C-alpha angles and dihedrals in degrees: 000000000000129000090241089057089062092048091049090053091055100259114156122225121236119193121209132189121205116206104252093352135091122287115248140177139207137185133240135188122193115205123185136040123320091258098062115002122179112231124215113197133190128218117262122277092246090056092044091058089066103031108019124247121310133177129217135181106257111260089011102078090156087076108070131173117208099159118080095210091055091047091050089052092049094049091047093049093048095046092047092053104046114135110227110223 
């Protein structure tokens, strides 16, 4: 998966600076209502250089999406089924 794919899906970039280390960034996408959104989060840019970009469900890193088509399906399913409260 490419960085531009995440941007095209609406993911937002977050930049981080490590004291003494390299700067890095990652992407997040909140889906759901403002009360309880689900957060999808990418791996960090330094990891993506070696292994490409992947996306996990925040706090559930054991579930990882590497395939763009599958991620598009997930995002679509989640966005189409948000309860409005």
